[in-house]
C-alpha positions in Angstrom: -7.0 6.9 -76.7 -6.5 3.1 -76.5 -4.4 1.7 -73.6 -3.3 -1.8 -73.1 -2.4 -2.7 -69.5 0.2 -5.5 -69.0 1.1 -7.0 -65.7 2.8 -10.0 -64.1 5.5 -11.0 -61.7 9.1 -10.8 -63.0 12.3 -12.4 -61.8 14.7 -9.6 -62.8 13.5 -6.0 -63.2 16.7 -5.0 -64.9 16.4 -7.5 -67.6 12.8 -6.5 -68.3 13.8 -2.8 -68.4 16.5 -3.7 -70.9 13.9 -5.5 -73.1 11.5 -2.6 -73.0 14.3 -0.2 -73.8 15.2 -2.4 -76.8 11.6 -2.2 -78.0 11.7 1.5 -77.8 15.0 1.7 -79.7 14.4 -1.0 -82.4 10.6 -1.5 -82.7 8.9 1.7 -81.8 9.9 3.7 -84.9 7.6 1.4 -87.0 4.8 1.2 -84.3 2.2 3.6 -85.8 0.0 5.3 -83.3 2.2 4.6 -80.3 1.9 7.6 -78.0 3.8 6.5 -74.8 4.5 3.7 -72.4 4.6 3.9 -68.5 5.7 0.9 -66.5 7.8 -0.3 -63.6 8.3 -3.0 -61.0 7.1 -2.8 -57.4 9.1 -3.8 -54.4 7.3 -7.2 -54.5 8.4 -7.8 -58.1 5.1 -7.0 -59.8 5.4 -5.4 -63.1 2.6 -3.2 -64.4 2.7 -1.1 -67.6 0.4 1.0 -69.7 1.0 1.1 -73.5 -0.9 4.0 -75.0 -1.9 4.2 -78.7 -4.1 6.6 -80.7 -6.6 3.8 -81.2 -7.2 0.0 -81.0 -6.5 -0.6 -84.7 -3.0 0.9 -84.4 -2.3 -1.2 -81.3 -3.5 -4.5 -83.1 -1.4 -3.7 -86.1 1.6 -3.3 -83.8 0.9 -6.7 -82.2 0.6 -8.4 -85.6 4.0 -7.4 -86.7 6.5 -10.4 -86.9 9.2 -8.4 -85.2 6.8 -7.6 -82.3 5.9 -11.3 -81.9 9.5 -12.3 -81.9 10.3 -9.6 -79.3 7.4 -10.7 -77.1 8.4 -14.4 -77.2 11.7 -13.5 -75.7 10.4 -10.9 -73.3 7.6 -13.1 -72.0 10.3 -15.5 -70.6 11.2 -12.9 -68.1 7.9 -13.3 -66.2 7.0 -15.9 -63.6 3.6 -17.4 -64.4 0.8 -15.7 -66.1 0.9 -12.3 -67.8 -2.4 -10.4 -67.7 -3.6 -8.0 -70.4 -6.5 -5.5 -70.2 -7.6 -3.4 -73.2 -9.2 0.0 -72.6 -10.7 1.8 -75.6 -11.7 5.2 -74.1 -8.9 6.1 -71.8 -8.8 9.7 -70.6 -5.8 11.9 -69.5 -5.6 15.0 -67.4 -2.1 16.6 -67.4 -1.8 19.8 -65.3 2.0 19.3 -65.5 4.5 17.2 -67.5 4.1 13.5 -66.7 7.4 12.8 -68.4 9.1 14.5 -65.5 7.4 12.2 -62.9 9.8 10.7 -60.3 7.1 8.5 -58.8 4.1 6.8 -60.3 1.3 5.2 -58.4 -1.2 2.9 -60.3 -4.5 2.0 -58.7 -6.7 -0.8 -59.9 -10.2 -1.7 -58.7 -13.8 -2.0 -59.8 -16.7 0.4 -59.8 -20.4 0.6 -60.5 -20.6 3.7 -62.7 -17.7 4.2 -65.1 -19.1 7.4 -66.8 -19.7 9.1 -63.5 -16.2 8.2 -62.3 -14.6 9.7 -65.3 -16.7 12.9 -64.8 -15.5 13.1 -61.2 -11.9 12.5 -62.2 -12.0 15.4 -64.7 -14.0 17.8 -62.5 -12.4 20.7 -60.5 -9.2 20.3 -62.5 -7.9 23.8 -61.6 -8.8 23.3 -57.9 -6.9 19.9 -57.9 -3.9 21.5 -59.5 -3.8 24.1 -56.9 -4.3 21.7 -54.0 -2.0 19.0 -55.2 0.8 20.6 -57.3 2.7 17.3 -56.8 0.3 15.6 -59.3 1.7 16.1 -62.9 -0.9 13.9 -64.7 -3.4 11.2 -64.6 -4.4 8.5 -67.0 -7.7 6.7 -66.3 -8.7 3.4 -68.1 -12.0 1.4 -67.8 -12.7 -2.0 -69.2 -14.5 -5.3 -68.6 -17.4 -5.1 -66.1 -16.6 -1.9 -64.3 -12.9 -2.6 -63.8 -10.5 0.3 -64.0 -6.8 1.2 -63.9 -5.7 4.7 -63.0 -2.0 5.9 -63.2 -1.1 9.0 -61.3 2.2 10.8 -62.1 3.8 12.6 -59.2 6.8 15.0 -59.0 8.4 12.6 -56.5 7.4 10.2 -53.8 8.1 12.5 -50.8 5.8 15.2 -52.1 3.2 12.6 -53.0 3.1 11.2 -49.5 3.0 14.7 -48.0 0.0 15.5 -50.4 -1.8 12.4 -49.2 -1.9 13.8 -45.7 -3.3 17.1 -46.6 -7.0 17.8 -45.8 -8.8 18.7 -49.0 -11.2 21.6 -49.2 -15.0 20.8 -49.0 -15.7 20.5 -52.7 -12.8 18.2 -53.4 -13.6 16.2 -50.3 -17.1 15.7 -51.6 -15.8 14.6 -55.0 -13.5 12.0 -53.3 -16.4 10.7 -51.2 -18.5 10.2 -54.2 -15.7 8.3 -55.9 -15.4 6.1 -52.9 -19.2 5.3 -53.0 -18.9 4.2 -56.7 -16.1 1.8 -55.9 -16.7 -1.9 -55.1 -14.3 -2.9 -52.4 -10.8 -1.4 -51.7 -8.5 -0.8 -54.7 -5.1 -2.3 -55.2 -2.1 0.1 -55.4 1.2 -0.4 -57.3 4.0 1.9 -56.3 6.6 2.5 -59.0 9.5 4.1 -57.2 11.5 4.1 -60.5 9.0 4.6 -63.3 10.0 3.8 -66.8 8.3 6.5 -69.0 8.9 6.4 -72.7 7.6 8.4 -75.7 8.4 8.4 -79.4 
């Protein structure tokens, strides 16, 4: 799966949501390979979104459409300053539940030393994680650049997510989390989407 991550500061979250809703309504029917989009604006006005396609070719074909360019020229005016894009070719998902029902999404960004091992760890012990954290409905992990990554975690709601954070994991899951910490370079950045915008065809 190919994922494009888009982020930047916005002046008006409502206007941006309306623009994205308009894309889904008017442009997505002709966007071949589009699988889903997840996004939202944090309390500090930072937008972050993940646009998921079957492959890079489909995503590029979508970007090359005149209607897409016209829409983006208007939508980009809603951002203050630079808009950043990251492209991830081999994104992976793990969905023990239905991410479309998520009431809270937390996106983590950072950098690591071993992408392949990090993906292995994220996909290990899936039944155990589902039993330990039933509040987690799904995860999408993307790697790009020189060890950089973006991980979106879909939760039932924020209250259950915060309660889950405080739980002490069993030894095998704790060891998995510790190894992930060792792979990471510096602390990650978190984006809390209290009102996530999740769209599918």
